[in-house]
C-alpha angles and dihedrals in degrees: 000000000000091000090050091050091049090049092051091046091050090050091049093048092048090049092050092047092047090049092050093047093050091066121044135172124215149140094060114195133189118196089351094305137092111245094344124196122211099033111171103175112115089215106030116204114242126203137173143175128239127214130197138159089216125087130244094019119170126181112244101178144000141194124207124192123191126189137173090224123052090212089063090051091053086061090049091249115143103192092171099041136353109179091192116212108326118196099224141122091211113118101159132059095012109166120232108245107181137100118329110283119240126228115261093003124135120229130194125207144176138174144207128197144199127214141203091261093066094258126142117199126223115251113282123244113279117269128184146200131194124213121236128218104296099186135028091250089062089075086079095222097312113159133208108250136184143172089248139347125242112234112247089239090065097050113115107198120183094029118247111251110247124352097337124209115348089218089068089071125192094323092205115190140190116262099210142213117211126190147169136172134215142174124249098209097182139032110293114226096178134002123188128182120205107191143165124182120181129246091000134330147193120207121215126190122188093344099314131100108242117235133336102276120135126205096003129209110046116251117268139157095276098204087058104035145340130198129237123204126223119217131183101221099168095121093049094063128078138185115286125010120016133175135210121202129183126193117198133206133188105240112159089327094080122013111188123217099248134095121355120343134163088211141002115229146148129195088168143294117303115288140168146199128199140176117192109196114203116195112189127210090246091061098256123128134215132183129211108195137179115258142138091289089074117098126235137196139160115277126224087261103099097176131018130171129160087223105030102044132238141286121208124185108197090192087072096057112127101212116233092001089149096052132088090241092065119107107222096177091119093053121095125240115262118251124233111252135201115277130244132208106259133211129179118260104233101158118094113275127244111258142169098271103176140009127216132201117211114269090201137012122196128184110227097184140326108324093357123105136172118218117200114199094182096231133079105225146148113259150078137279120248123204138194113198142166122196154084125354109253096021112132131219113205118197122191115188122206139165094211138032133232120242090268093052102259130131109286117204096159095117098031107048126295132238107028120140147140127242125197120186112202122235090204092231108135117281114357129199123196143166130169114269108196109028142046141184142201111256151141096186134048120198108207123198129185111215108190117212091215141339112293138170088228119072120214109242127216101215096178140357118192136174116228115202112216126193143133110300096225111151117268110240106169147052133179133191134165141169094259108094095199092054092050089052091047090051090052090046091056092041092058092049089052092047092050094050101041101097125131083307128023103259129199094230136354096237126021100044114354089194129149101245104189104212092070092064098062098031093048095026097105092050090048095051092049088059106035138020097247096168096112093039090048090055089052089053094052089050088053090051092051090050093047100046109116122233090256091054098258115148110205121233091235120050124220085036101210093161128027112228104205096162125099090046088306091286092131088061101037120031120144094219087059101037091049088081084084086071101031102046096060089042092051092048087055092047096045101038106016090245102158090166089072090062091050094046095047101036096101091048090050091050093050092051092052090051088051091053089048088056089053100045127100111212089335094311125113106212101185144063143083092291116184097001116204097009117161111261136140094280133064108291120261121083115046113276107174107040126065119256111263099021097103093034092054091044090056089046087058095044091049091054092051089050089050090050091053093043092051090049092051091049092049095248099139097170091051091049091054091046093053092044093056091043091052091050090056092050091049092054092047092048094053093044090052103040112018120094105202092196099052095029089228135126124228111326093345089252119155089255095046095057097033095052092049091051096042095052097046096250095129119089117243093248093055101041097092093047094048091048091049090050091049092052092043091053090052091050092048089051090056091254092293116153119234102165117110141203095317103028104046093065090055093043091057091045094052095046093045094048089049090055092247100126085133087075091049089050093053093046094052107029093083142078102198098087132040111292139082097314091046091056091047091051089055090055101260116162095183129036112273132223094248131045087235094059089234117194091217094067135047116302093199111060126129099196095101096046096107094124089076090070089054090052091060102034101038111019095037089026100219110152140150113243112256113272094013122112132217093012093285088147120029143201116210100195115153115188110215109212142163118342094330107131099176142012137176132195129182122189132172106218122188087271097047144275120344117194130187117175123166140178129192127204131171090265106033151018117220125187128181114206134188119191119188123239115271093031137087134207146195115222119209116203129184104248145134134217091274097048120117113221129197129189114199089345093306123111113251132188118228136178109248119204129163092352095310131107115209122208125177115215140171129220121313142069121305140177116203121193123191118191113187117212 
C-alpha cells in the first residue's frame, strides 16, 4: 500500500514538474528594456515572452508580483503589487497597477503564467527596474556647474548653417574636468548616480571610467530638454574616501569655429549636474550633489568638435585626478551654470560595438601611412603608440580615397581629424572621446616634435565601430549572392546612422532627417528593437514642434534651413513622421500609450498642414528626393510637385481617423474621415488622368504612391497597376523612384504578388541600384543610386529593399489590421533563381522563423511561431499538390496557386510536392 502511494505520488510529482516545464516565462521587459534604470512612468508597461514545446499554446492567465526587496520576491511576496491570477491572454504592454512608485527606488518583479493546455509555469527569473527622478525636487539640491559660463551675447541658438560669421573666429573653449570627493562612512547597500553632462560626458569613480557608454547623453534640442543617465555604481564605491570625476565634451552643445562644421552654434560652455544617491545598509540615505564646492580644471582635450575631430595632449594629463588621493588645491572652484529641463535617458546608449584590424596598410611617404579597414562605418580610430614626448600622431578618417590614394573628405566634411600628442611615458593607448566620423580608411601621420635618435612607433591602429546598442532582432540569408551583399550594404548604413537619433550620414551632416524613419521603419524594426529609441524620437518631435504646429524636417533642429524655399525645413513627407512614428510604434510593439501621448502633437501638425493647403492640396516640399532623372540627383525630377506631399496629407488623415477611433474619440474620427475624403477627391482631380489611367507624369513614384496610399478608386486599381508594371518593363526594369517613392513601389509590387518585377529590377549591377554600388566597391549603402563619389557613401535612406527581404522573400509579415505580430502571415514569394531563403525575427512575442528551400520536385519551409500567437502559412501549390505538415498529410485550400494553412505556435516543417 505504501509502495503504491509512493508510486502515485511520484507520478503526480512528475506530472506537475512536466507541466511546469512545458510552459516557461522569460525575457521580461519594463518600458521596452530589460532591467532598465531611470524609469519615470507612473505605470510602467511590462512585457514577457512565453516558451513551450507544445503547439498552439495561448496564455490564459498570468500573475505578476512586484517587491522593493528581492528577498521578499524569492518568497513570492509582492509587497508593492501582487496582481493575483489575472485571466488574460495579454503578455505585452501590461500596465503596472500597484502602490505609487517612489522616485529613485529599485523594484523587483517576476511572473508566472497559465496556458490553454492546462499548464502552469514556474515563476520566472527575477527582473528589476529602478525609478528615475520624477520631479525637479528629486535632484536634492544638485546644481548645474561648469568651468566657465558663456556670456549670453555669445550664444548662437539656433546654430548658424555652415561656418557662420568670420568675425566670430575660432571660438576655442575649455574642455573641463570636474571633481569632488566624499567619505562613505558606513556600508553601502546601493549607490545610484543620476547625471547629465552637456554636450557629452564621461563619469569616473575612484579612478575608473564607469560603464561602456559613448557620447552620453543622447542628442536633444538643449533649450527644450536634455537627458540624464542613471547608473548603478554600487560596486565602484568602497569604505572611506571616494572620488567622482567628470570629463566634458562639446557635442552639439557647443560647436567651435574651426575645421569642418555643418553648422556653428553655442548653447553654452560644457556643464554638468549630478546626484549620487547613497543608500546604506542600516537604512539611512546620503546625497552627494554637484555644486560650487566642486573643483574644475582644463582637461587634456584641447579641441573637440563633433564635426571637426579632437585634439588630445597627453602631456597635460593630471595623474589620478579622479581619485581621492589627488590634491586639487590648485584647481579652481566650479561656477554655477544655468539649468536645463531634464528627462531620463531610457533608450539604449551608443557604445563601441565592434573593432576592426586593418586589412591592408600602405606607406604613402615618410611618416605617412594609409590603413584600410575594409568596411565603411561610423566610429573612431584607436591607437597604441610608444615614443617621444611631444611627438604628434595625426589621424584623418575618410570613406573614399583620392586618385593618388590619400584620405578623401571632399564629400563628407574637410577637414576633420584627430591629433594625439605623446606624453612619452611607456606604451600609450588613445581613442577620441567626444566625436566620431564615417570612414573606411584612416590616414596616419607622424609629426615629430624634434629630431631624435628614437623613432615613435605605431604599435597598433584599430577602427572602433560605434552605434546605438539596441538589441539585434533579425537576420536574413538567401541563395542569391547579390541580395546577401545588398542586405549587408544596407545593414552597415543602418548601423552607421543609428546613434541617439537616426542620422542621414555619419560625417557631413549627422542630422535626424525624419522621412527615413517612416520610409525605412519596417526595415529597421526587422533588424533592431527600436521601441525605446522610437519613444525617444517621438519625445524629440513633441519638443521640437513649433507653436504654429510645424514639425521640422530635421529633429533635433539645431539649425534652421530656410533656403531652397524653406523646403529643407518644412516638407510634408518629412514632417509626417510626427503622425507615422507613434502609429508605427503602436503597430510594431502594441504601444497604444504612444498614441495617447502624442495625440495632441499629431492634431497640431494636421492643423498646420491645413493652414498650408490650397483646396486640399499641398503644393510644396522636397517630394521624391534623389530620384533618378536626367540631371544630377537631389531635388525631385520625375514626379510633379505636390503629388507626394498631398498623398502623405491623405495618409496622415487616415491614420488620425484610425487613431481617434482607437482612443474612443468618435467625433474626431468622423472629422478626419471627412477631411481625408476631401483630400482624396482633390488629389484625383489634380493628378489622375482618366484616359491614360496614370497619375502625375506616370513616373514610378507617381503611380506607386497613389496605389500604396489607397488614393486610387477600386475600378481603376488594376489599370493603374498594369500601367506601373508596363512602364517598368518598357524602361528595361530600371528603377527611377527615389527616397520617397521606392518604398511605395516595392510595397505595391509585393502586395500585388509581383515580386518577380522587384527581382528583375534589383538583381543586376549594370544600372544604378544596389548591385551597381556593390560593383563600384561600396561597403555601405550610398546616398545616390549611382554610388557617386561626390556625395555621402554611407546613407541608409534608400535601403527599402531590406523590408522586401523579410516580408516577401522570407515571408514574415503581420496579418493586416493586427498589431505587434499577434497574428502572422508566413508568405514567402519564390522568384527568379532564388532556391532558398531564411529570415529570423524576434517580435514582441518571441522569435519568428521562416526558412524555405525549393527543388525541382518540392518546396520545403520550416516555420517557428512564438507562443501566444497564431499564423496562416501560404505555400506555392496547385490542386494536385501533396502537402505534408511535420511529415503528416494535411488538407489545404488552394486558391490562385497558394495553399493556406492556419497554425498555432510551435515548430513546423511543411513539404509541398507538385504532381
